[in-house]
C-alpha positions as CSV (number, residue, x, y, z in Angstrom):
1,M,0.2,0.1,0.0
2,A,1.3,3.2,-1.2
3,E,1.4,6.3,1.5
4,V,0.5,9.6,0.4
5,E,2.6,12.7,1.9
6,L,0.5,15.9,1.0
7,P,2.9,18.7,0.6
8,K,2.2,21.7,2.7
9,E,0.8,23.9,0.1
10,Y,-2.2,21.2,0.2
11,G,-3.1,23.9,3.0
12,Y,-4.3,26.3,0.0
13,V,-6.8,23.4,-1.4
14,I,-8.1,23.2,2.0
15,L,-8.6,26.7,2.1
16,T,-10.3,27.0,-1.7
17,I,-12.7,24.1,-0.3
18,V,-13.6,26.3,2.6
19,L,-14.2,29.5,0.3
20,Y,-16.3,27.7,-2.4
21,C,-18.5,26.1,1.0
22,I,-18.9,30.1,2.4
23,F,-19.7,30.6,-1.6
24,N,-22.4,28.0,-1.2
25,I,-23.8,29.5,2.3
26,W,-24.3,33.1,1.1
27,M,-25.9,31.5,-2.3
28,A,-28.4,30.0,-0.2
29,F,-28.9,33.1,1.7
30,Q,-29.7,34.7,-1.7
31,V,-32.6,32.0,-2.5
32,G,-34.1,32.6,0.9
33,G,-34.2,36.3,0.2
34,A,-35.8,35.7,-3.0
35,R,-38.4,33.1,-1.4
36,K,-39.0,36.6,0.5
37,K,-39.1,38.8,-2.2
38,Y,-41.0,36.9,-4.7
39,K,-43.6,35.3,-2.0
40,V,-42.6,31.4,-2.9
41,F,-42.7,29.7,0.5
42,Y,-41.1,26.2,1.7
43,P,-41.3,23.6,0.7
44,I,-42.2,24.7,-2.8
45,L,-38.7,24.1,-4.8
46,Y,-39.9,26.2,-7.8
47,A,-42.4,28.7,-8.4
48,L,-45.4,28.1,-11.4
49,E,-45.9,30.7,-13.5
50,S,-49.7,30.1,-13.6
51,E,-49.6,31.0,-9.5
52,N,-46.8,33.5,-9.4
53,K,-46.0,36.5,-11.8
54,D,-42.9,36.6,-10.6
55,A,-41.7,32.7,-10.7
56,K,-39.1,33.4,-13.7
57,L,-37.3,35.6,-11.4
58,F,-37.4,33.5,-8.3
59,N,-36.8,30.2,-10.6
60,C,-33.6,31.7,-11.9
61,V,-32.2,32.6,-8.4
62,Q,-33.2,28.9,-7.3
63,R,-31.9,27.2,-10.5
64,G,-28.3,29.3,-10.2
65,H,-28.0,27.8,-6.8
66,Q,-29.3,24.6,-7.7
67,N,-26.8,24.1,-10.5
68,S,-23.9,24.9,-8.0
69,L,-25.0,22.3,-6.1
70,E,-25.3,19.7,-8.6
71,M,-21.3,20.6,-9.9
72,M,-20.2,20.5,-6.0
73,P,-19.8,16.8,-5.7
74,T,-17.4,17.0,-8.9
75,F,-15.7,19.9,-7.9
76,L,-14.9,18.7,-4.5
77,A,-13.4,15.5,-5.7
78,L,-11.3,16.7,-8.4
79,M,-9.9,19.9,-5.8
80,V,-9.2,17.0,-3.4
81,L,-7.7,14.5,-5.6
82,G,-6.0,16.8,-7.9
83,G,-4.7,18.8,-5.4
84,I,-2.6,15.8,-3.6
85,R,-0.2,16.1,-6.8
86,H,-0.8,19.6,-7.9
87,P,-2.1,21.7,-5.2
88,L,-1.1,25.1,-6.7
89,I,-2.7,24.6,-9.9
90,C,-5.9,23.2,-8.1
91,T,-5.9,26.2,-6.0
92,A,-5.7,28.6,-9.0
93,L,-8.2,26.6,-10.9
94,G,-10.2,26.2,-7.7
95,V,-10.7,30.1,-6.9
96,L,-11.2,30.4,-11.1
97,Y,-14.0,28.0,-10.6
98,T,-15.7,30.0,-7.8
99,I,-15.1,33.5,-9.7
100,G,-16.7,31.7,-12.6
101,R,-19.6,30.3,-10.2
102,Y,-20.1,33.6,-8.8
103,F,-20.7,35.3,-12.3
104,Y,-22.8,32.2,-13.4
105,F,-25.1,32.7,-10.1
106,T,-25.3,36.5,-10.3
107,G,-26.3,36.3,-14.2
108,Y,-28.8,33.8,-13.9
109,A,-30.2,35.7,-10.8
110,T,-31.1,38.5,-13.2
111,G,-33.9,36.5,-14.5
112,D,-32.4,36.1,-18.0
113,P,-30.6,32.7,-18.1
114,Q,-28.5,33.6,-20.7
115,K,-26.4,36.0,-18.8
116,R,-25.3,32.9,-16.7
117,L,-22.9,32.3,-19.6
118,G,-20.9,35.3,-19.8
119,I,-17.8,35.4,-17.4
120,G,-19.6,32.2,-15.8
121,R,-18.3,29.9,-18.5
122,F,-15.0,30.0,-17.2
123,A,-16.1,28.0,-14.3
124,F,-16.5,24.9,-16.6
125,L,-13.1,25.8,-18.3
126,A,-11.7,25.1,-14.5
127,I,-13.5,22.1,-14.1
128,F,-11.5,20.5,-16.8
129,G,-8.3,21.8,-15.9
130,L,-9.2,20.2,-12.6
131,I,-10.0,17.2,-14.6
132,F,-6.5,17.1,-16.1
133,A,-4.6,17.6,-12.9
134,T,-6.7,14.5,-11.2
135,I,-5.8,12.6,-14.3
136,S,-2.4,13.5,-13.9
137,S,-2.2,12.8,-10.3
138,G,-3.7,9.2,-10.7
139,I,-1.4,8.5,-13.4
140,H,1.5,9.4,-11.0
141,F,0.4,7.0,-8.3
142,L,0.1,4.0,-11.0
143,L,3.5,4.8,-12.1
144,A,5.2,5.3,-8.5
């Protein structure tokens, strides 16, 4: 069995993950505020346009957060695994991902879903970078 010794710089990976968790909490508060503003109460996940004139506005805020939650396990797994071998690269990509997700969320929250794809698309580029870093880590362990 191989032992894994984490480099000192892995601390940056951990802090980047914490940053993303804080960002996720912030998005949850934005959804809570939208619930009050657009009168969409629990347990309703998405508003119906037939019942709420502001349904699209609320649903865009909710969807921006929901999509971030859907991507979170992938992001966390790639950060943790890729960061073992490439902590600084994964940290930079993780920060880029978080910034991209911020613009994805705020663009979506305008009520125009197309606005999520401006700067927000950089989050997906960061994910691909994390995939390559994680593949590199896996190959490294197999060849060690």
